[in-house]
Backbone as CSV, one residue per row, in Angstrom:
resi,resn,N_x,N_y,N_z,CA_x,CA_y,CA_z,C_x,C_y,C_z
1,MET,107.062,124.152,95.159,106.574,124.104,96.529,107.655,124.579,97.487
2,ARG,107.285,125.571,98.310,108.220,126.060,99.331,107.537,125.953,100.680
3,LEU,108.027,125.080,101.538,107.406,124.838,102.829,107.816,125.916,103.819
4,SER,106.871,126.278,104.706,107.192,127.249,105.751,106.123,127.205,106.828
5,GLY,106.456,127.827,107.971,105.479,128.003,109.039,105.243,126.756,109.859
6,SER,103.978,126.548,110.230,103.575,125.483,111.145,103.206,124.224,110.373
7,ILE,104.024,123.193,110.503,103.842,121.922,109.803,103.727,120.832,110.869
8,THR,102.694,120.018,110.790,102.448,119.022,111.832,102.892,117.630,111.408
9,ALA,103.725,117.011,112.246,104.072,115.595,112.096,102.964,114.798,112.773
10,LEU,102.018,114.319,111.984,100.785,113.755,112.526,101.004,112.423,113.245
11,ALA,100.346,112.282,114.395,100.236,110.985,115.055,99.209,110.139,114.316
12,THR,99.340,108.831,114.416,98.388,107.910,113.786,97.464,107.335,114.857
13,PRO,96.176,107.687,114.846,95.270,107.162,115.883,94.855,105.721,115.611
14,PHE,94.800,104.935,116.668,94.362,103.547,116.584,93.075,103.354,117.383
15,THR,92.329,102.326,117.005,91.155,101.937,117.773,91.598,101.147,118.994
16,ALA,90.642,100.851,119.885,90.950,100.036,121.058,91.418,98.645,120.658
17,ALA,91.003,98.183,119.471,91.421,96.869,118.982,92.773,96.909,118.276
18,GLY,93.329,98.110,118.084,94.647,98.232,117.485,94.676,98.524,116.008
19,ASP,93.500,98.699,115.387,93.447,99.056,113.970,93.563,100.577,113.820
20,ILE,93.838,101.052,112.610,93.827,102.495,112.392,92.398,103.003,112.562
21,ASP,92.261,104.059,113.323,90.954,104.666,113.580,90.741,105.774,112.550
22,PHE,90.128,105.424,111.428,89.995,106.403,110.344,89.040,107.556,110.661
23,PRO,87.948,107.340,111.404,87.157,108.505,111.817,87.963,109.481,112.681
24,ALA,88.808,108.949,113.583,89.662,109.815,114.396,90.711,110.504,113.534
25,TRP,91.262,109.784,112.562,92.223,110.362,111.617,91.597,111.536,110.868
26,GLU,90.354,111.360,110.449,89.646,112.441,109.759,89.469,113.648,110.676
27,ARG,89.119,113.409,111.943,88.942,114.527,112.880,90.261,115.257,113.104
28,LEU,91.339,114.500,113.211,92.657,115.102,113.408,93.032,115.967,112.207
29,LEU,92.816,115.452,111.017,93.125,116.213,109.805,92.261,117.465,109.698
30,GLN,90.980,117.327,109.966,90.085,118.484,109.866,90.456,119.556,110.884
31,ALA,90.879,119.139,112.077,91.302,120.107,113.088,92.543,120.862,112.628
32,GLN,93.451,120.170,111.963,94.643,120.832,111.443,94.277,121.841,110.357
33,LEU,93.405,121.445,109.468,92.986,122.362,108.401,92.273,123.581,108.964
34,ALA,91.385,123.358,109.924,90.634,124.471,110.511,91.538,125.438,111.254
35,ALA,92.640,124.922,111.798,93.557,125.754,112.581,94.540,126.532,111.721
36,GLY,94.633,126.198,110.439,95.562,126.898,109.569,96.932,126.271,109.472
37,THR,97.073,125.015,109.902,98.341,124.308,109.720,98.731,124.357,108.253
38,GLN,100.027,124.579,107.981,100.462,124.895,106.619,100.971,123.702,105.813
39,ALA,101.144,122.570,106.460,101.460,121.302,105.793,101.384,120.220,106.861
40,VAL,101.273,118.957,106.427,101.254,117.841,107.365,102.186,116.750,106.872
41,VAL,102.710,115.984,107.835,103.528,114.810,107.538,102.751,113.573,107.945
42,VAL,102.609,112.640,107.028,101.945,111.364,107.281,103.000,110.280,107.419
43,ALA,102.875,109.475,108.463,103.735,108.310,108.661,105.202,108.681,108.820
44,GLY,105.441,109.700,109.649,106.789,109.942,110.125,107.010,109.164,111.408
45,SER,108.034,109.527,112.171,108.275,108.821,113.422,107.145,109.059,114.412
46,THR,106.576,110.275,114.447,105.423,110.542,115.311,104.222,109.719,114.888
47,GLY,104.136,109.386,113.604,103.038,108.576,113.086,103.259,107.084,113.203
48,GLU,104.298,106.661,113.941,104.593,105.237,114.138,104.721,104.490,112.811
49,ALA,105.447,105.090,111.876,105.577,104.511,110.538,106.076,103.076,110.574
50,ALA,107.014,102.786,111.481,107.587,101.442,111.535,106.583,100.385,111.950
51,ALA,105.464,100.811,112.532,104.454,99.867,113.004,103.317,99.673,112.005
52,LEU,103.399,100.335,110.840,102.322,100.262,109.856,102.634,99.230,108.775
53,SER,101.620,98.493,108.369,101.781,97.618,107.206,101.764,98.467,105.937
54,ASP,102.186,97.896,104.824,102.166,98.627,103.554,100.752,99.060,103.198
55,ASP,99.793,98.175,103.440,98.401,98.511,103.128,97.909,99.659,104.007
56,GLU,98.224,99.619,105.289,97.820,100.689,106.197,98.452,102.015,105.797
57,TYR,99.720,101.963,105.450,100.423,103.172,105.014,99.703,103.802,103.818
58,GLY,99.369,102.972,102.842,98.685,103.477,101.655,97.328,104.070,101.968
59,ARG,96.563,103.385,102.802,95.225,103.888,103.149,95.314,105.188,103.935
60,LEU,96.280,105.265,104.835,96.460,106.464,105.650,96.823,107.657,104.771
61,LEU,97.753,107.458,103.851,98.189,108.543,102.977,97.084,108.951,102.023
62,ARG,96.395,107.984,101.433,95.297,108.322,100.517,94.219,109.138,101.226
63,HIS,93.877,108.723,102.438,92.840,109.431,103.197,93.273,110.866,103.478
64,ALA,94.516,111.061,103.857,95.014,112.409,104.128,94.970,113.267,102.878
65,LEU,95.360,112.697,101.753,95.349,113.453,100.496,93.931,113.816,100.081
66,GLU,92.996,112.893,100.268,91.599,113.183,99.930,91.030,114.272,100.831
67,THR,91.359,114.222,102.112,90.840,115.209,103.052,91.463,116.581,102.813
68,CYS,92.756,116.626,102.621,93.427,117.917,102.405,93.120,118.493,101.025
69,ALA,92.900,117.636,100.067,92.401,118.029,98.742,93.166,119.206,98.139
70,GLY,94.484,119.185,98.280,95.298,120.216,97.667,95.370,121.523,98.419
71,ARG,94.674,121.622,99.554,94.686,122.894,100.301,96.028,123.148,100.977
72,ILE,96.678,122.079,101.428,98.016,122.192,102.013,98.841,121.011,101.520
73,PRO,100.167,121.142,101.511,100.998,120.006,101.109,100.907,118.858,102.097
74,VAL,100.943,117.649,101.559,100.988,116.422,102.355,102.318,115.738,102.074
75,LEU,103.150,115.642,103.118,104.445,114.979,103.006,104.310,113.556,103.520
76,ALA,104.963,112.628,102.841,104.946,111.226,103.253,106.298,110.849,103.823
77,GLY,106.307,110.238,104.993,107.538,109.686,105.535,107.916,108.448,104.760
78,THR,109.111,108.445,104.155,109.507,107.305,103.317,110.884,106.750,103.660
79,GLY,111.536,107.276,104.685,112.891,106.853,104.986,112.973,105.432,105.518
80,GLN,113.932,104.676,105.003,114.202,103.303,105.435,115.697,103.163,105.728
81,SER,116.106,102.015,106.218,117.512,101.784,106.522,118.333,101.413,105.292
82,ASN,117.667,101.187,104.181,118.317,100.755,102.949,117.901,101.695,101.813
83,THR,118.840,102.038,100.945,118.551,103.012,99.894,117.514,102.501,98.906
84,ALA,117.656,101.273,98.435,116.700,100.747,97.460,115.286,100.723,98.031
85,LYS,115.163,100.345,99.305,113.837,100.332,99.931,113.285,101.747,100.087
86,THR,114.155,102.704,100.358,113.709,104.094,100.482,113.227,104.617,99.133
87,VAL,113.950,104.310,98.073,113.515,104.711,96.728,112.162,104.080,96.415
88,GLN,112.014,102.803,96.728,110.753,102.108,96.466,109.608,102.744,97.245
89,ALA,109.840,103.043,98.529,108.796,103.655,99.351,108.438,105.047,98.843
90,THR,109.431,105.777,98.383,109.180,107.122,97.871,108.398,107.064,96.571
91,ARG,108.739,106.127,95.709,107.971,105.954,94.464,106.523,105.602,94.768
92,ARG,106.319,104.756,95.776,104.933,104.392,96.122,104.178,105.605,96.626
93,ALA,104.801,106.415,97.473,104.151,107.633,97.949,103.841,108.565,96.791
94,ALA,104.756,108.638,95.829,104.511,109.466,94.644,103.309,108.949,93.869
95,SER,103.202,107.639,93.724,102.083,107.058,92.975,100.749,107.308,93.663
96,LEU,100.773,107.460,94.990,99.557,107.728,95.745,99.186,109.209,95.727
97,GLY,100.117,110.068,95.295,99.806,111.483,95.151,100.436,112.406,96.158
98,ALA,101.365,111.908,96.990,102.016,112.770,97.977,102.698,113.943,97.289
99,ASP,102.803,115.054,98.016,103.420,116.257,97.463,104.935,116.251,97.616
100,ALA,105.441,115.592,98.644,106.876,115.520,98.898,107.133,114.358,99.839
101,ALA,108.406,113.989,99.949,108.813,112.925,100.865,109.682,113.509,101.964
102,LEU,109.401,113.122,103.195,110.280,113.424,104.321,111.135,112.178,104.535
103,VAL,112.442,112.324,104.320,113.320,111.157,104.288,114.371,111.275,105.390
104,VAL,114.230,110.439,106.383,115.152,110.442,107.515,116.478,109.793,107.126
105,THR,117.558,110.210,107.789,118.824,109.517,107.594,118.631,108.040,107.945
106,PRO,119.236,107.126,107.209,118.957,105.694,107.398,119.186,105.231,108.836
107,PRO,118.130,104.762,109.503,118.271,104.354,110.904,119.129,103.093,111.065
108,TYR,119.824,103.035,112.158,120.510,101.837,112.652,121.821,101.522,111.939
109,VAL,121.913,101.772,110.607,123.076,101.292,109.859,124.279,102.229,109.950
110,ARG,124.086,103.460,110.391,125.156,104.418,110.652,126.093,104.622,109.451
111,PRO,125.556,105.127,108.331,126.408,105.380,107.169,127.378,106.534,107.413
112,THR,128.432,106.566,106.610,129.352,107.699,106.629,128.687,108.898,105.947
113,GLN,129.352,110.054,105.996,128.826,111.230,105.304,128.794,110.982,103.792
114,ALA,129.790,110.279,103.269,129.775,109.933,101.844,128.592,109.019,101.526
115,GLY,128.292,108.099,102.449,127.137,107.234,102.263,125.832,108.009,102.267
116,LEU,125.743,109.014,103.135,124.541,109.853,103.165,124.382,110.633,101.871
117,LEU,125.472,111.157,101.344,125.403,111.866,100.063,124.868,110.947,98.969
118,ALA,125.418,109.755,98.884,124.986,108.819,97.849,123.533,108.394,98.051
119,HIS,123.173,108.153,99.305,121.803,107.727,99.621,120.777,108.778,99.193
120,PHE,120.956,109.994,99.658,119.950,111.013,99.386,119.935,111.419,97.910
121,ARG,121.077,111.391,97.261,121.078,111.686,95.830,120.309,110.623,95.055
122,ALA,120.454,109.360,95.457,119.715,108.287,94.788,118.214,108.452,94.985
123,VAL,117.801,108.799,96.213,116.372,108.987,96.478,115.834,110.187,95.692
124,ALA,116.595,111.265,95.668,116.164,112.450,94.938,116.129,112.213,93.433
125,ASP,117.078,111.413,92.932,117.124,111.116,91.496,115.997,110.190,91.063
126,ASP,115.706,109.180,91.877,114.866,108.069,91.423,113.554,107.904,92.170
127,GLY,113.304,108.684,93.227,112.104,108.474,94.036,110.838,109.099,93.485
128,GLY,110.987,110.073,92.608,109.804,110.672,91.979,109.111,111.746,92.783
129,LEU,109.719,112.187,93.901,109.121,113.248,94.716,110.197,114.236,95.148
130,PRO,109.809,115.501,95.386,110.726,116.412,96.082,111.050,115.846,97.453
131,VAL,112.275,116.014,97.884,112.760,115.399,99.121,113.060,116.475,100.158
132,VAL,112.536,116.267,101.380,112.945,117.032,102.551,113.817,116.114,103.389
133,LEU,115.059,116.498,103.582,115.980,115.739,104.421,115.522,115.805,105.871
134,TYR,115.831,114.775,106.642,115.436,114.754,108.056,116.589,114.205,108.865
135,ASN,117.123,115.032,109.745,118.244,114.638,110.594,117.801,114.578,112.042
136,VAL,117.827,113.386,112.623,117.418,113.208,114.016,118.304,112.135,114.646
137,PRO,119.542,112.488,114.990,120.515,111.490,115.453,120.070,110.694,116.663
138,GLY,119.272,111.288,117.537,118.824,110.572,118.724,117.991,109.354,118.404
139,ARG,117.379,109.320,117.240,116.582,108.173,116.824,117.344,107.252,115.881
140,THR,118.188,107.808,115.048,118.794,107.005,113.984,120.193,106.506,114.297
141,GLY,120.903,107.166,115.216,122.297,106.833,115.450,123.224,107.392,114.395
142,CYS,122.711,108.349,113.607,123.470,108.901,112.489,123.237,110.404,112.441
143,ASP,124.302,111.189,112.380,124.188,112.638,112.339,124.688,113.151,110.993
144,MET,123.794,113.767,110.226,124.185,114.366,108.955,124.753,115.756,109.217
145,LEU,126.003,115.960,108.894,126.691,117.196,109.214,126.327,118.313,108.246
146,PRO,126.456,119.565,108.682,126.059,120.690,107.833,126.739,120.717,106.472
147,ASP,128.007,120.335,106.384,128.669,120.322,105.077,128.000,119.336,104.123
148,THR,127.572,118.205,104.653,126.855,117.217,103.832,125.516,117.776,103.383
149,THR,124.807,118.402,104.304,123.533,119.028,103.947,123.746,120.100,102.882
150,GLY,124.833,120.854,103.020,125.126,121.884,102.033,125.301,121.318,100.642
151,GLU,126.011,120.216,100.517,126.176,119.591,99.203,124.836,119.095,98.665
152,LEU,124.035,118.480,99.533,122.745,117.966,99.096,121.775,119.081,98.728
153,SER,121.904,120.234,99.372,120.989,121.340,99.094,121.091,121.841,97.662
154,LEU,122.172,121.498,96.981,122.360,121.933,95.598,121.598,121.055,94.611
155,HIS,121.114,119.908,95.070,120.351,119.011,94.190,118.982,119.636,93.902
156,ALA,118.583,119.658,92.665,117.354,120.342,92.262,116.107,119.741,92.893
157,ASN,116.175,118.466,93.279,114.982,117.804,93.813,115.014,117.666,95.329
158,ILE,115.981,118.289,95.995,116.046,118.307,97.460,115.677,119.719,97.900
159,ILE,114.552,119.850,98.599,113.945,121.169,98.802,114.060,121.701,100.223
160,GLY,114.657,120.929,101.130,114.779,121.442,102.495,115.288,120.394,103.454
161,ILE,115.436,120.823,104.697,115.842,119.916,105.769,115.028,120.189,107.020
162,LYS,114.631,119.101,107.680,114.115,119.150,109.039,115.262,118.758,109.957
163,GLU,115.743,119.721,110.727,116.874,119.490,111.628,116.362,119.383,113.053
164,ALA,116.524,118.199,113.654,115.997,117.959,114.995,117.033,118.142,116.093
165,ARG,118.274,118.410,115.743,119.260,118.708,116.788,118.932,120.068,117.382
166,ALA,118.996,120.159,118.699,118.533,121.361,119.394,119.618,122.412,119.583
167,GLU,120.879,122.058,119.356,121.954,123.001,119.621,121.868,124.221,118.705
168,GLU,122.039,125.379,119.278,121.983,126.615,118.498,123.040,126.620,117.404
169,GLU,124.198,126.052,117.693,125.285,126.038,116.716,124.902,125.277,115.446
170,ARG,124.149,124.207,115.591,123.747,123.426,114.414,122.832,124.255,113.507
171,MET,121.852,124.914,114.090,120.961,125.731,113.274,121.723,126.873,112.611
172,GLN,122.636,127.489,113.345,123.424,128.583,112.773,124.262,128.102,111.589
173,ALA,124.719,126.866,111.642,125.511,126.322,110.536,124.656,126.025,109.309
174,LEU,123.368,125.759,109.516,122.489,125.417,108.397,121.825,126.632,107.757
175,LEU,121.598,127.686,108.517,120.831,128.826,108.008,121.445,129.475,106.767
176,PRO,122.771,129.504,106.612,123.306,130.074,105.367,122.922,129.304,104.104
177,LEU,122.406,128.085,104.255,121.986,127.296,103.100,120.619,127.716,102.571
178,ARG,119.885,128.500,103.336,118.525,128.901,102.942,118.545,129.712,101.646
179,ARG,117.598,129.389,100.808,117.335,130.182,99.610,115.956,129.787,99.111
180,GLU,115.524,130.339,98.025,114.172,130.074,97.538,113.948,128.584,97.291
181,GLU,114.992,127.888,96.849,114.853,126.478,96.484,115.123,125.518,97.637
182,PHE,115.538,126.026,98.805,115.904,125.131,99.902,115.565,125.801,101.226
183,VAL,114.700,125.132,102.007,114.258,125.695,103.279,114.912,124.950,104.433
184,VAL,115.067,125.668,105.534,115.591,125.081,106.775,114.481,125.117,107.808
185,LEU,114.074,123.946,108.276,112.972,123.808,109.220,113.485,123.203,110.523
186,SER,113.019,123.725,111.635,113.313,123.115,112.925,112.508,121.833,113.077
187,GLY,113.111,120.863,113.746,112.388,119.650,114.107,112.348,119.453,115.605
188,ASP,112.508,120.551,116.345,112.574,120.489,117.804,111.686,121.582,118.381
189,ASP,110.528,121.212,118.901,109.556,122.196,119.382,110.126,123.180,120.408
190,PRO,110.849,122.720,121.438,111.290,123.670,122.464,112.217,124.762,121.951
191,THR,112.956,124.503,120.871,113.880,125.515,120.349,113.433,126.091,119.013
192,ALA,112.212,125.781,118.607,111.740,126.236,117.291,111.650,127.760,117.219
193,LEU,111.191,128.404,118.278,111.097,129.862,118.252,112.482,130.472,118.070
194,ARG,113.457,129.977,118.803,114.816,130.492,118.645,115.301,130.316,117.208
195,ALA,114.993,129.162,116.624,115.417,128.897,115.252,114.747,129.858,114.273
196,MET,113.453,130.088,114.438,112.751,130.996,113.523,113.217,132.430,113.700
197,ARG,113.495,132.834,114.930,114.049,134.177,115.155,115.377,134.345,114.425
198,ALA,116.139,133.263,114.354,117.445,133.321,113.692,117.336,133.252,112.174
199,GLY,116.157,132.854,111.671,115.965,132.823,110.227,115.403,131.544,109.657
200,ALA,115.148,130.527,110.481,114.564,129.286,109.978,113.179,129.560,109.395
201,ASP,112.790,128.716,108.438,111.545,128.947,107.695,110.301,128.465,108.422
202,GLY,110.456,127.644,109.451,109.302,127.119,110.170,109.709,125.912,110.972
203,VAL,108.718,125.084,111.312,108.970,123.937,112.185,108.050,122.787,111.807
204,ILE,108.597,121.579,111.786,107.780,120.368,111.697,107.610,119.889,113.125
205,SER,106.382,119.989,113.615,106.114,119.955,115.044,105.323,118.730,115.483
206,VAL,105.629,118.271,116.696,104.806,117.274,117.389,103.703,117.976,118.175
207,ALA,104.058,119.070,118.849,103.107,119.786,119.704,101.878,120.244,118.940
208,SER,102.040,120.571,117.651,100.909,121.108,116.891,99.832,120.069,116.617
209,ASN,100.080,118.799,116.958,98.972,117.830,116.941,97.860,118.258,117.887
210,VAL,98.241,118.845,119.046,97.262,119.160,120.078,97.023,120.653,120.254
211,VAL,97.934,121.488,119.720,97.732,122.947,119.786,97.932,123.568,118.401
212,PRO,97.192,123.108,117.395,97.454,123.609,116.040,97.189,125.102,115.869
213,ARG,96.150,125.620,116.520,95.850,127.048,116.392,96.954,127.885,117.042
214,SER,97.317,127.534,118.230,98.345,128.279,118.960,99.687,128.196,118.240
215,PHE,99.982,127.038,117.691,101.276,126.888,117.026,101.316,127.674,115.725
216,ARG,100.199,127.729,115.007,100.188,128.552,113.793,100.405,130.019,114.160
217,ARG,99.763,130.490,115.202,99.939,131.880,115.611,101.374,132.146,116.076
218,LEU,101.962,131.182,116.770,103.353,131.320,117.187,104.267,131.463,115.974
219,CYS,104.092,130.599,114.988,104.931,130.665,113.788,104.701,131.955,113.023
220,ASP,103.450,132.364,112.889,103.160,133.629,112.196,103.870,134.787,112.877
221,ALA,103.767,134.838,114.198,104.381,135.947,114.935,105.901,135.899,114.813
222,ALA,106.475,134.720,114.943,107.929,134.601,114.862,108.441,135.011,113.495
223,LEU,107.775,134.561,112.440,108.245,134.846,111.092,107.975,136.283,110.679
224,ALA,107.001,136.922,111.344,106.710,138.324,111.063,107.547,139.280,111.901
225,GLY,108.353,138.737,112.804,109.177,139.580,113.657,108.443,140.171,114.838
226,ASP,107.259,139.616,115.173,106.500,140.073,116.335,107.023,139.326,117.559
227,ALA,108.128,139.802,118.099,108.836,139.081,119.157,108.006,138.930,120.417
228,ALA,107.249,139.947,120.781,106.488,139.899,122.027,105.395,138.842,121.968
229,THR,104.640,138.830,120.874,103.570,137.842,120.732,104.132,136.432,120.682
230,ALA,105.201,136.254,119.906,105.806,134.929,119.788,106.325,134.439,121.137
231,ALA,106.968,135.327,121.884,107.513,134.938,123.187,106.410,134.567,124.159
232,ALA,105.302,135.314,124.137,104.197,135.021,125.046,103.567,133.676,124.721
233,LEU,103.372,133.398,123.442,102.802,132.116,123.046,103.748,130.971,123.392
234,ASN,105.015,131.177,123.146,105.989,130.129,123.444,106.032,129.834,124.938
235,GLU,105.965,130.865,125.755,105.969,130.675,127.209,104.755,129.870,127.650
236,ALA,103.616,130.107,127.004,102.404,129.365,127.347,102.502,127.891,126.980
237,LEU,103.449,127.548,126.104,103.590,126.171,125.642,104.730,125.411,126.307
238,VAL,105.456,126.059,127.211,106.643,125.434,127.801,106.298,124.145,128.547
239,GLU,105.212,124.152,129.321,104.850,122.932,130.044,104.517,121.807,129.071
240,LEU,103.846,122.138,127.960,103.539,121.119,126.954,104.821,120.555,126.357
241,TYR,105.764,121.420,126.003,107.037,120.932,125.468,107.677,119.941,126.434
242,HIS,107.684,120.305,127.720,108.303,119.422,128.716,107.565,118.094,128.795
243,PHE,106.245,118.148,128.817,105.451,116.925,128.928,105.692,116.008,127.736
244,LEU,105.821,116.567,126.538,106.007,115.744,125.346,107.340,115.000,125.354
245,GLY,108.212,115.350,126.303,109.483,114.661,126.425,109.602,113.753,127.634
246,VAL,108.520,113.584,128.410,108.652,112.765,129.627,108.813,111.285,129.305
247,GLU,108.316,110.851,128.146,108.527,109.499,127.641,108.727,109.608,126.138
248,PRO,109.257,108.580,125.499,109.576,108.689,124.075,108.366,109.075,123.215
249,ASN,108.605,109.977,122.272,107.594,110.351,121.282,107.226,109.118,120.441
250,PRO,105.937,108.863,120.173,104.773,109.732,120.399,103.928,109.368,121.612
251,ILE,104.497,108.727,122.620,103.684,108.295,123.759,102.944,109.464,124.416
252,PRO,103.624,110.561,124.781,102.894,111.623,125.475,101.837,112.324,124.609
253,VAL,102.185,112.608,123.351,101.219,113.317,122.513,99.999,112.445,122.235
254,LYS,100.197,111.143,122.119,99.046,110.275,121.887,98.189,110.134,123.145
255,ALA,98.804,110.275,124.318,98.007,110.286,125.549,97.084,111.496,125.570
256,LEU,97.587,112.655,125.166,96.763,113.864,125.122,95.668,113.735,124.073
257,LEU,96.009,113.208,122.909,94.995,113.018,121.871,93.907,112.052,122.332
258,ALA,94.306,110.986,123.011,93.323,110.009,123.498,92.377,110.644,124.509
259,LEU,92.911,111.470,125.400,92.053,112.170,126.361,91.074,113.097,125.659
260,ASP,91.451,113.543,124.471,90.598,114.432,123.691,89.719,113.663,122.715
261,GLY,89.694,112.337,122.844,88.810,111.511,122.023,89.360,111.095,120.685
262,ILE,90.691,111.221,120.483,91.300,110.857,119.210,92.280,109.718,119.447
263,GLY,91.851,108.499,119.146,92.720,107.335,119.258,92.721,106.697,120.633
264,HIS,93.292,105.468,120.687,93.277,104.671,121.915,94.594,103.962,122.176
265,GLY,95.714,104.598,121.901,96.961,103.951,122.286,97.948,103.792,121.160
266,LEU,98.927,102.899,121.377,100.061,102.723,120.487,100.227,101.242,120.165
267,ARG,101.209,100.961,119.310,101.531,99.580,118.985,102.866,99.192,119.616
268,LEU,102.935,97.938,120.045,104.171,97.425,120.624,105.325,97.565,119.631
269,PRO,106.511,97.898,120.175,106.918,97.855,121.580,106.595,99.104,122.393
270,LEU,105.942,100.106,121.798,105.551,101.285,122.575,104.402,100.938,123.500
271,GLN,104.424,101.513,124.677,103.396,101.306,125.686,102.676,102.625,125.961
272,PRO,101.449,102.569,126.507,100.760,103.803,126.874,101.534,104.582,127.929
273,LEU,101.196,105.843,128.057,101.818,106.710,129.053,101.698,106.090,130.442
274,SER,102.767,106.116,131.199,102.745,105.525,132.534,101.823,106.325,133.458
275,SER,101.305,105.638,134.445,100.338,106.253,135.359,100.935,107.432,136.126
276,ALA,102.261,107.457,136.269,102.905,108.548,137.006,102.672,109.908,136.355
277,HIS,102.361,109.905,135.044,102.176,111.166,134.324,100.717,111.427,133.977
278,ALA,99.804,110.565,134.426,98.399,110.681,134.028,97.762,111.976,134.517
279,ALA,98.006,112.347,135.748,97.399,113.559,136.295,97.892,114.795,135.553
280,GLN,99.169,114.813,135.214,99.707,115.951,134.464,99.057,116.037,133.089
281,ALA,98.846,114.903,132.463,98.212,114.901,131.143,96.818,115.496,131.207
282,GLU,96.043,115.109,132.210,94.677,115.625,132.335,94.679,117.124,132.627
283,ARG,95.566,117.559,133.491,95.664,118.991,133.793,96.103,119.777,132.564
284,LEU,97.040,119.219,131.832,97.564,119.899,130.656,96.514,119.990,129.560
285,LEU,95.710,118.961,129.396,94.669,119.004,128.374,93.702,120.152,128.626
286,ALA,93.331,120.360,129.875,92.431,121.471,130.195,93.072,122.808,129.834
287,ALA,94.361,122.954,130.126,95.066,124.193,129.797,95.172,124.378,128.288
288,ILE,95.394,123.280,127.564,95.498,123.334,126.106,94.187,123.807,125.495
289,ARG,93.085,123.274,125.991,91.779,123.680,125.454,91.549,125.166,125.640
290,GLN,91.919,125.683,126.791,91.770,127.123,127.032,92.657,127.932,126.103
291,LEU,93.880,127.484,125.917,94.819,128.190,125.060,94.341,128.198,123.614
292,GLU,93.868,127.066,123.142,93.382,126.988,121.768,92.150,127.867,121.567
293,HIS,91.266,127.891,122.541,90.081,128.745,122.449,90.474,130.219,122.428
294,ALA,91.441,130.585,123.241,91.868,131.978,123.303,92.527,132.429,122.006
295,ASN,93.222,131.538,121.317,93.938,131.922,120.104,93.069,131.865,118.859
296,GLY,92.069,130.986,118.852,91.230,130.914,117.672,92.045,130.526,116.452
297,ARG,91.485,130.761,115.299,92.198,130.464,114.056,93.097,131.622,113.676
298,SER,94.258,131.296,113.137,95.188,132.343,112.723,94.542,133.245,111.683
299,ASP,94.779,134.552,111.816,94.242,135.508,110.846,94.784,135.251,109.442
300,ALA,95.962,134.673,109.394,96.599,134.464,108.094,96.299,133.092,107.509
301,ALA,95.466,132.291,108.194,95.202,130.935,107.734,94.445,130.947,106.420
């Protein structure tokens, strides 16, 4: 399995009572498939993984696997703050049929680079799934440095990295690690086009929850070297990128999904989008619908 292109870090829709809204989950998955999304992540940070019970996690992943039915890879978020728990979570995802694990650097505990090497090697050795590394220091308090990623990229069961640091220098340091067995993916929507122009294989995106057709076309154009088309699509998405950062992820994206009839909020300690941004959300949703209609499904989907 070699991941590339437009990959969506799926939000988890809830009912008004706070349960998982499985009909909405099905609609979200079907919209991604229809748009040509090339892989999905279940129960990552955008999916509020920390707020899910073990039973909910299993049901959510099973439903996604049944709906996708092998048409695209389904990655399971399995990262925990402890190595043994991460291995256990990865084994469970493997038993449910996930195609790969997206494993974030251990949150809160702030391991050294040597600790990260040992952690990810243990997960790759014993978790039973191909591993995509995930570096997002703003959430975890831990930054996996390029030299560490380089050592891990040599492991046969570690197949790529999602790098969420936005600095151009970080992506430039990682791109030499790319090869058939190891992909470099952006984890930052606003700089994803720049990363793909420089050679990144694609992006694991939050924005593609609400603009899956447009994002697939953006990735296709960027990876094909169609600079004009990619730049035009990216410019059309700039306001969305900004909006998705006005409050912590996934608050803004779930507000847009809710306005579109998918889900009804978040779980504590996350709160719904503040009223100060409500008008922008409604205006943006109308623009998103027009953009998605104009782009249609990717020709390469």
